[in-house]
SELUM-283217 format. One record per residue (C-alpha): x, y, z. Coordinates in steps of 0.1 Angstrom, whole numbers, plus 5000, padded with zeros to 4 digits. Example, Ala and Ser with C-alpha at 12.3 -4.5 7.8 and 13.67 -1.06 7.14 Angstrom:
<finus>
512349555078
513749895071
</finus>
This chain:
<finus>
337665064815
340964874817
344465014810
346764804788
350064734806
352164784774
350965144770
352165334801
350565654812
352065974797
354666124819
354066454838
355366734816
354466564783
351866734761
348566554756
345866684733
342366554743
339566584717
336066494729
333166484706
329666614710
327466304703
324866144726
326165944755
329366134762
329966204799
331466554801
331566534839
333766224838
336066374812
336466694831
336966514865
339666304849
341366594832
341266794865
343066504884
345666464857
346266844855
346766874892
349266584890
351366784865
350066654832
350166924804
346866914786
344767094761
341067004756
339467034722
335666974720
332766944696
329066994701
327366844671
324466674690
323466994708
323867204677
321466974658
318967004687
319167384688
319067414650
315867204649
314267424677
315167744658
313467614626
316767574607
317467194608
320867074600
321766964565
324366694560
326066624526
328166334514
331166414493
331966204462
334766034482
332265924509
332766174537
329666314555
329766674567
327466954578
326567204551
327167534569
325267834555
325568164573
322668094596
323967754605
327367904612
325768144637
323867864654
327067664655
328967954671
326168004697
326367634708
329967544704
331567874716
328767954741
326767674758
329167374753
332467564757
331467754788
329767454802
333067264801
334967564814
332567594843
332967224852
336767254852
336667574873
334467394899
337167124900
339867374907
341367404872
341867754858
340467684823
340167934795
337667874767
338467994732
337367924697
339867874668
338768214656
340268384687
343768484680
343468294647
344467984666
343067764638
343467914603
342667784569
341067854535
337367934532
335567694508
332467874496
331167574477
331067194483
330566904460
327866664472
326166354460
322366384458
320266114443
323265964427
324366284410
327266514420
326066874426
327867194436
326367364466
327367734471
327167954502
329167714524
331267844554
333667554558
337367484555
340267284567
342767384593
345967454574
347867654600
347867664638
349067984654
350467854688
351568184704
348268244724
348167874734
351667874746
351068204765
348168044784
349967714791
353067894804
350868114827
349167804842
345867804823
344267504807
343067594772
339567464761
339267504723
336567454698
335767534662
335167754642
338467854627
339468184609
339868194572
342868384558
340468674553
339268664589
335868494581
334568234606
334667884590
333367554603
336167304605
336366934616
337266924652
339266594650
341466714622
341867054640
342966864671
345466664650
346866984635
347167134670
348966814682
351466844653
352067214658
352767174695
354766854690
352466674714
353366334727
349766194724
346466284708
343366124723
340166124702
337366034725
333765964714
330765744722
332265414711
335165224726
337365284696
337565184659
335264884654
335864614627
332064544626
330264854637
328264874660
329564544676
331764674704
333364334708
334964394674
337264664687
340564694667
343064724695
346064864675
346865014642
350465054628
351265424623
352365364587
349165194577
346365414592
344465504561
343965144551
341665114582
339265374567
337165084554
336165004590
335265364599
331565464598
330265824595
332166054619
334865794626
336165854591
337366204600
338966064632
340965804612
341966074588
342966304617
344966014632
346865964599
347666334597
348866344633
351266044631
352566164597
353266504614
355366344642
352766274670
353965954686
350665804697
346965854688
344265674707
340565644698
338965614732
335565594750
334165914766
331065764781
332065684817
334865604841
338265774837
338165834799
341366024796
343465804819
342065494803
342965614768
346465714780
346765364794
345965214761
342265134763
340665174729
342365174695
346065274697
347865414667
351665414674
</finus>
């Protein structure tokens, strides 16, 4: 990975939110090694992660395969009934979160793993039903446990940061009634970046950035003007749609720079900070 000369590294002391997805091909060892080196050099960091690939695998093994729905506006998301939510918590909050914390601890970083439910870090409204397009018709599916992060309670995060810990966060969030809800990790990370007035938000996945002609990696879109992010939704496929939406929400909320970067190898965080990927600024 190369670093673009016109996008300097974040300065020590600046706040950087790193969101890494859970799809196939992501190198968590590389991400954690890079984070550890930056943390020890004085960079202020928070890591937010997903775990969708592992969740799908475990759900299949448990005989409750994932169900994905497409909204009338074209967004694809997981339909989260109560059993799916419990599998989701087991994988995200358990195996994936503690696996990342263990990696960081081995690298000398005193990481603390939490979900958005803990301390109501991520909070929003519980949507019990979802509108989905099936066979060309719009249907209302009930029994859903999803929502959108509408409020970030930063007190616990700031307490950890000020005490020298590196927070490692994951969905689910808490509803206003205290019910666990599945929320999109990219948009949750964007809300966190806005709440903490972060200097940069890095959205790392298993592609080099936003591609004009997916999956042609040579069609990388190198930069997007901050005032025109949503017009690039036409190039976003599947999960990338939520990343573009999160980027738009972050820059509208005052985050100076958002980067769609590659988490498959090398120095993923440093490369994204250096401008490798798609830079929104």
